TIFI-222880 format. One line per 4 residues: number of its first residue (from 1); their letters; for each residue y negated, x, z negated of C-alpha. Coordinates in Angstrom, 3 decimals. Example, Ala and Ser with C-alpha at 12.3 -4.5 7.8 and 13.67 -1.06 7.14 Angstrom:
BEGIN
1	as	4.500/12.300/-7.800  1.060/13.670/-7.140 .
This chain:
BEGIN
1	mnqg	-146.330/259.522/84.840  -145.032/257.121/87.442  -145.069/259.905/90.021  -142.468/261.700/87.876 .
5	fvlr	-142.626/265.031/86.068  -140.631/268.070/85.063  -139.939/268.650/81.371  -139.939/272.370/80.683 .
9	garv	-139.264/274.480/77.626  -137.120/272.191/75.511  -133.613/272.710/74.142  -131.618/269.694/75.211 .
13	veag	-129.427/268.107/72.533  -126.517/265.940/73.647  -123.287/264.680/72.045  -120.324/266.979/72.189 .
17	repe	-122.082/270.145/73.282  -124.282/272.873/71.845  -128.035/272.547/72.407  -129.019/274.321/75.622 .
21	wldl	-132.182/275.379/77.379  -132.708/273.042/80.357  -135.530/271.721/82.423  -135.289/268.067/83.330 .
25	lvks	-136.758/266.591/86.526  -137.714/262.936/86.252  -138.402/260.667/89.268  -138.957/256.920/89.349 .
29	gkia	-138.038/256.583/85.667  -134.617/258.330/86.098  -133.194/261.725/85.383  -133.264/263.251/88.856 .
33	arla	-132.005/266.754/88.097  -130.867/269.131/85.312  -132.394/272.493/86.137  -132.028/276.032/84.873 .
37	pgte	-135.118/277.000/82.905  -138.028/277.933/85.159  -136.482/276.542/88.373  -139.232/275.932/90.904 .
41	vdas	-140.073/272.417/91.880  -142.690/270.984/94.184  -146.132/272.134/92.980  -147.377/268.534/93.007 .
45	vpvv	-144.947/267.541/90.238  -146.657/267.416/86.841  -145.297/269.610/84.068  -144.686/268.270/80.597 .
49	daag	-144.606/271.310/78.283  -142.011/270.888/75.581  -141.940/274.470/74.350  -140.636/274.743/70.761 .
53	lhaf	-139.190/271.167/70.894  -135.710/269.721/71.125  -135.082/266.942/73.664  -132.579/264.205/72.721 .
57	pgli	-131.539/261.283/74.925  -133.694/258.350/73.854  -132.461/257.121/70.477  -130.850/253.670/70.124 .
61	dthv	-131.015/251.438/67.033  -128.271/248.814/67.343  -129.047/246.984/64.075  -132.488/245.322/63.979 .
65	hfgf	-133.201/241.833/62.712  -135.641/239.636/64.631  -137.216/236.638/63.000  -138.032/238.006/59.561 .
69	geki	-141.465/239.354/60.369  -144.136/237.488/62.298  -141.885/235.761/64.796  -143.920/236.260/67.929 .
73	teya	-145.928/239.486/67.402  -142.932/241.208/65.856  -141.928/242.240/69.380  -145.074/244.339/69.498 .
77	teta	-145.057/245.650/65.924  -141.390/246.430/65.572  -140.969/248.035/68.997  -144.027/250.208/68.260 .
81	yaaq	-142.456/251.047/64.954  -139.243/251.987/66.753  -141.184/254.207/69.166  -142.760/255.995/66.219 .
85	ggft	-139.284/256.965/65.154  -138.264/258.203/68.593  -136.261/255.051/69.544  -136.331/253.991/73.150 .
89	silg	-133.873/251.040/72.846  -133.119/248.517/70.105  -130.580/245.654/69.751  -131.690/242.819/67.611 .
93	yfln	-129.702/240.094/65.832  -130.444/236.434/65.942  -129.061/234.165/63.177  -129.308/230.603/64.531 .
97	nedy	-127.391/227.363/64.495  -128.951/226.138/67.718  -127.788/226.748/71.331  -128.564/230.317/72.298 .
101	advf	-129.670/229.197/75.745  -132.770/227.823/74.044  -133.112/230.836/71.751  -132.793/233.284/74.667 .
105	ereq	-135.532/231.704/76.761  -137.889/231.309/73.830  -137.500/234.881/72.566  -137.708/236.349/76.010 .
109	gyar	-141.045/234.554/76.460  -142.290/236.360/73.348  -140.770/239.752/74.127  -141.601/240.263/77.788 .
113	eral	-145.360/240.562/77.174  -145.100/242.607/73.982  -142.126/244.921/73.830  -142.905/248.627/74.063 .
117	vdyg	-139.293/249.887/74.192  -136.192/248.468/75.842  -134.450/245.779/73.844  -131.278/243.646/73.837 .
121	fhfs	-129.751/240.946/71.637  -126.714/240.224/69.492  -125.941/236.529/68.885  -124.532/235.345/65.610 .
125	vane	-121.770/232.851/66.196  -122.401/230.209/63.549  -120.593/227.111/64.821  -117.831/225.945/67.102 .
129	ahvr	-120.168/225.509/70.066  -121.156/229.175/69.879  -117.558/230.274/70.114  -116.953/227.863/73.009 .
133	dmaa	-119.957/229.336/74.876  -119.313/233.013/74.306  -118.164/233.636/77.888  -121.263/231.960/79.222 .
137	yvsq	-123.451/234.128/76.955  -121.771/237.218/78.348  -122.158/236.161/81.990  -125.556/234.536/81.820 .
141	ygvt	-127.458/236.673/79.398  -125.615/239.951/79.225  -124.993/239.560/75.494  -121.632/241.190/74.662 .
145	sfky	-121.774/241.425/70.863  -121.505/238.574/68.407  -122.146/238.650/64.669  -119.920/236.868/62.161 .
149	fmnf	-120.536/236.672/58.373  -117.295/236.513/56.360  -119.495/235.777/53.300  -121.021/232.602/54.687 .
153	kgee	-118.521/230.268/53.050  -119.652/227.135/51.476  -123.517/227.064/51.116  -124.076/230.836/51.285 .
157	gryl	-125.693/230.731/54.801  -127.788/227.659/54.268  -130.969/229.672/53.757  -130.580/230.640/57.407 .
161	gldg	-129.576/227.137/58.519  -126.024/228.283/59.185  -122.844/226.250/58.670  -120.287/227.318/56.195 .
165	tddg	-117.222/229.109/57.556  -113.559/229.718/56.783  -110.693/231.893/58.036  -109.657/229.276/60.585 .
169	ylyn	-113.034/229.749/62.229  -112.637/233.581/62.169  -109.166/233.136/63.645  -110.557/231.117/66.560 .
173	llat	-113.504/233.464/67.083  -111.325/236.550/67.329  -108.818/234.756/69.539  -111.635/233.929/71.929 .
177	agkl	-113.164/237.396/71.709  -109.837/239.049/72.431  -109.838/237.420/75.914  -113.337/238.783/76.817 .
181	dgvk	-113.207/242.308/78.011  -115.782/244.558/76.373  -116.974/242.026/73.717  -117.528/243.278/70.241 .
185	vvch	-117.334/241.089/67.142  -119.756/242.450/64.537  -118.212/241.416/61.257  -120.117/241.455/57.937 .
189	teni	-117.277/242.088/55.536  -117.754/240.561/52.095  -115.521/238.476/49.826  -118.093/235.987/48.653 .
193	eivn	-115.727/234.128/46.369  -115.341/237.217/44.147  -119.077/237.930/44.439  -120.065/234.444/43.361 .
197	rlrg	-117.898/234.703/40.234  -119.391/238.011/39.272  -122.942/236.978/40.106  -122.677/233.900/37.891 .
201	aald	-121.964/236.096/34.928  -124.700/238.574/35.810  -127.483/236.035/35.845  -127.800/236.224/32.044 .
205	ieip	-128.675/239.954/32.113  -132.145/240.159/30.605  -133.506/243.037/32.687  -131.252/243.454/35.755 .
209	tlkd	-131.107/246.717/37.623  -129.761/247.855/41.033  -126.612/248.998/39.299  -126.135/245.329/38.066 .
213	wanv	-126.559/244.181/41.687  -123.951/246.737/42.795  -121.535/245.510/40.128  -121.903/241.966/41.463 .
217	kppf	-120.623/243.257/44.874  -118.067/245.931/43.911  -116.383/248.117/46.637  -113.270/245.897/46.494 .
221	teae	-115.302/242.962/48.013  -116.130/245.068/51.091  -112.760/246.866/51.481  -110.570/243.820/51.112 .
225	scir	-112.568/241.953/53.721  -112.404/244.929/56.092  -108.594/244.790/55.895  -108.460/241.059/56.706 .
229	amyf	-110.978/241.450/59.536  -109.046/244.326/61.079  -105.725/242.489/60.739  -107.137/239.367/62.540 .
233	aehf	-108.697/241.586/65.236  -105.488/243.526/65.841  -103.514/240.315/66.139  -105.741/239.163/69.075 .
237	gahl	-106.567/242.552/70.601  -110.248/241.954/69.767  -112.779/244.796/69.326  -114.210/244.832/65.837 .
241	yiph	-117.493/246.472/64.764  -118.098/246.813/61.005  -121.815/247.154/60.245  -123.542/248.720/57.270 .
245	lstr	-120.341/250.095/55.726  -121.209/251.472/52.281  -118.112/252.413/50.277  -115.430/255.092/50.182 .
249	mald	-112.818/252.394/49.522  -113.656/250.506/52.729  -113.944/253.689/54.804  -110.525/254.830/53.683 .
253	evrr	-109.073/251.493/54.752  -110.621/251.846/58.202  -109.220/255.309/58.567  -105.754/254.066/57.731 .
257	wrer	-105.993/251.020/60.015  -107.143/253.051/63.002  -103.877/254.937/62.979  -102.260/251.698/64.227 .
261	yphv	-105.212/249.955/65.967  -108.031/252.037/67.478  -110.495/249.310/68.433  -112.468/249.325/65.240 .
265	yvet	-115.978/250.799/65.100  -117.998/251.613/62.066  -121.717/251.791/61.257  -123.475/252.971/58.175 .
269	cphy	-127.229/252.952/57.422  -129.598/255.699/56.317  -130.230/254.126/52.884  -126.507/254.519/52.059 .
273	lthd	-126.993/258.228/52.699  -130.046/258.676/50.497  -130.013/255.990/47.704  -127.496/255.081/45.021 .
277	edst	-127.122/252.421/42.346  -129.105/254.521/39.827  -132.217/254.137/41.934  -135.305/252.940/39.966 .
281	lgsl	-136.748/251.000/42.929  -135.925/247.720/41.249  -136.109/244.559/43.402  -137.668/246.662/46.235 .
285	gran	-134.217/248.202/46.665  -132.220/244.975/46.962  -130.033/244.960/50.067  -126.675/243.544/51.082 .
289	ppfr	-124.494/245.610/50.703  -126.184/247.071/47.686  -126.881/250.712/46.991  -123.538/252.255/45.838 .
293	skdd	-122.324/255.061/43.592  -123.109/258.734/44.177  -119.446/259.181/45.275  -119.928/256.482/47.909 .
297	vdam	-123.060/258.272/49.158  -120.944/261.443/49.473  -118.276/259.465/51.356  -120.771/258.274/53.935 .
301	wegl	-121.806/261.844/54.688  -118.135/262.797/54.895  -117.508/259.936/57.338  -120.293/261.203/59.562 .
305	qdgs	-118.955/264.740/59.396  -115.344/263.856/60.307  -116.170/261.260/62.881  -114.810/258.188/61.094 .
309	idiv	-118.290/256.645/61.134  -119.395/256.056/64.705  -123.032/254.963/64.453  -126.044/255.169/62.130 .
313	asdh	-128.336/252.148/62.468  -131.155/250.780/60.368  -130.388/247.167/59.405  -134.132/246.841/59.856 .
317	vprk	-135.729/243.805/58.251  -139.581/243.733/58.545  -140.423/241.598/55.560  -143.510/242.125/53.449 .
321	ratk	-143.419/243.892/50.044  -144.429/240.544/48.441  -141.075/239.100/49.314  -139.441/241.837/47.294 .
325	erpf	-141.708/241.759/44.257  -140.221/238.660/42.768  -137.851/238.031/39.863  -134.912/240.320/40.548 .
329	wlas	-132.316/237.728/41.560  -134.846/235.895/43.813  -136.157/239.006/45.665  -135.440/239.115/49.383 .
333	qgfp	-132.782/241.494/50.674  -133.218/244.279/53.222  -136.148/246.520/54.249  -137.655/248.289/57.209 .
337	gtat	-135.810/251.356/58.474  -135.869/252.256/62.193  -138.761/254.748/62.220  -137.257/256.972/59.521 .
341	ilpv	-133.624/257.166/60.645  -134.050/260.448/62.609  -136.183/262.222/59.953  -133.558/261.256/57.352 .
345	llse	-130.699/262.633/59.391  -132.610/265.857/60.214  -134.008/266.372/56.745  -131.039/265.376/54.700 .
349	gyhk	-128.337/266.129/57.315  -129.206/268.977/59.646  -131.531/270.973/57.425  -129.068/270.699/54.499 .
353	grls	-126.126/271.836/56.608  -124.345/268.499/56.627  -124.686/267.586/60.300  -125.096/269.415/63.628 .
357	lsri	-127.770/268.373/66.068  -125.065/267.338/68.545  -123.457/265.060/65.914  -126.874/263.445/65.271 .
361	aevl	-127.191/262.844/69.015  -123.750/261.335/69.068  -124.428/258.744/66.274  -127.879/257.856/67.595 .
365	tdap	-127.414/257.979/71.417  -124.014/258.398/72.943  -121.929/256.222/70.553  -124.387/253.280/70.427 .
369	arvf	-124.559/253.200/74.229  -120.777/253.524/74.580  -119.823/250.986/71.931  -122.339/248.382/72.982 .
373	gmgp	-121.951/248.661/76.753  -125.314/250.383/77.559  -123.946/253.544/79.121  -124.212/255.446/81.350 .
377	rkgs	-127.759/254.206/81.883  -128.618/254.734/78.220  -127.574/257.302/75.644  -127.337/260.149/78.173 .
381	lavg	-129.418/262.644/80.093  -127.010/262.793/83.041  -128.438/262.579/86.481  -129.064/258.888/87.281 .
385	adad	-129.576/257.831/83.666  -132.777/256.258/82.555  -135.383/258.879/81.674  -135.402/257.959/77.993 .
389	ltlv	-136.244/261.051/75.929  -137.041/261.713/72.339  -138.839/265.059/71.830  -138.466/266.414/68.343 .
393	dler	-140.179/269.063/66.251  -137.406/270.201/63.873  -139.893/272.091/61.724  -142.482/269.477/61.289 .
397	srvv	-142.707/268.226/57.671  -144.393/264.922/57.020  -144.936/262.742/54.004  -143.708/259.194/54.772 .
401	naae	-146.547/256.637/54.733  -145.484/253.197/55.881  -149.078/252.374/56.984  -148.824/255.082/59.695 .
405	lgsy	-145.607/253.696/61.225  -146.763/250.369/62.507  -144.241/247.763/61.254  -145.257/244.296/60.188 .
409	sdys	-143.653/245.304/56.929  -145.974/247.134/54.587  -143.700/249.579/52.744  -140.831/251.991/53.220 .
413	lydg	-138.013/253.104/50.942  -139.193/256.596/51.746  -142.886/256.245/50.948  -144.003/259.502/49.404 .
417	wtlk	-140.882/261.479/50.497  -141.450/264.672/52.472  -139.018/264.702/55.399  -138.550/267.688/57.746 .
421	gwpv	-137.939/267.032/61.433  -139.905/264.323/63.249  -140.116/262.946/66.828  -143.442/263.835/68.463 .
425	rtiv	-143.029/262.178/71.851  -141.068/259.037/72.904  -140.473/258.531/76.650  -139.074/255.233/77.919 .
429	rget	-137.934/255.256/81.561  -140.253/258.134/82.304  -143.306/256.671/80.573  -144.676/258.198/77.305 .
433	vmld	-145.091/255.362/74.760  -145.651/257.495/71.648  -147.339/260.901/71.474  -148.026/262.799/68.240 .
437	gkiv	-147.851/259.694/66.122  -150.027/257.571/68.313  -148.878/254.627/70.429  -150.007/255.286/73.973 .
441	gkag	-147.684/252.921/75.927  -148.520/249.500/77.239  -147.233/246.279/75.707  -144.646/244.707/77.928 .
445	hghy	-143.270/248.110/79.159  -139.927/247.396/77.431  -137.163/245.864/79.617  -134.473/243.448/78.478 .
449	lsrp	-131.040/245.150/78.400  -128.499/242.902/80.088  -125.494/244.926/79.091  -122.642/243.938/81.463 .
453	lyat	-124.696/245.334/84.348  -123.862/248.881/83.212  -121.120/248.519/80.618  -118.678/251.450/80.342 .
457	e	-115.865/249.939/78.216 .
């Protein structure tokens, strides 16, 4: 569809407004016009019939982990998996101790030939050299978000080859970030010293469960670290992003802190909306943070409803099932998630009266683009934006089968669940890459997102 097309018959769903009937004219991979339904265009322009469908701006998953699948071909498998879920852009984390100049060139070499959707990177700042080079990473690579793990004290991060950290390092990191306009520090909030004490006692449990895992990492360990991170960020005027928030206690602290310092952004993940500590998934359900109480699940829905949670993202980790089916305390953490985010929010949110369609668009399109500097090119259907579109059949029910979704990983938390509301077409810069569950796009169609080029904050 390089010659362009007109999308007809869809109800357009955007953040902050009621769905409306619009036709969309696409030229050269951009939104060229927003038209009243049935508006005549040149007869040579192809028509894409979207009758009965809802058209969202292309979805954005800002929390994907690269390097945990097959490290080269994952750019093919995981971007195809994203396209199956209606996602047109993803941001992936790298957890490295080496110079990111080397990482960037190596990973770009893998991604350019394979990526199906647009992609960008977050860098984890794991040593003093990373902090020193943050400004260069922004200017040279368009990376404006940097991950920090409050829990990687002592030997905790050694399995990733990362140095131990302390509050002095965090102090220096946020002091540096506060001087770089638009930069976000993505801060994993966890008090590992408390966790280590509780975990040591739990190792003697004969048949551990996911509730035992949750008890090792109680809400206090997340909430207390949120407070410290927000205090440090406020002191330096740094912008703080809290990923995978999972507890009412932590969310309440964020709400209170924002009354005095607004530059705090919050993400939760779909599994904190659908699974709790009483889950019988066993080691398959191990994640960090763990599944929480039913009250915490309710709190995450409340945070989406009242706007105190900004973004829903997957924390996608494409490991194989075999890495999970180990003795409980040795099982790997995390699981695949991108392709099922929208069906979860539609089935468990919209169809159950918890979320409006416009709110779903906000947390999956507008807010990710705004917070991470991808707008106005991404996250919008305004004239001039990239023609990234996710066409959705709200009434389509489908049983989740991981084998149909294309990830390197071979399972889903939602295997066997029937979810209502699925994407049926994914369009990236005017090109259809997924149609009715089949990947039809070409490897290498995805472009790298150098974010300062079109940052809005």
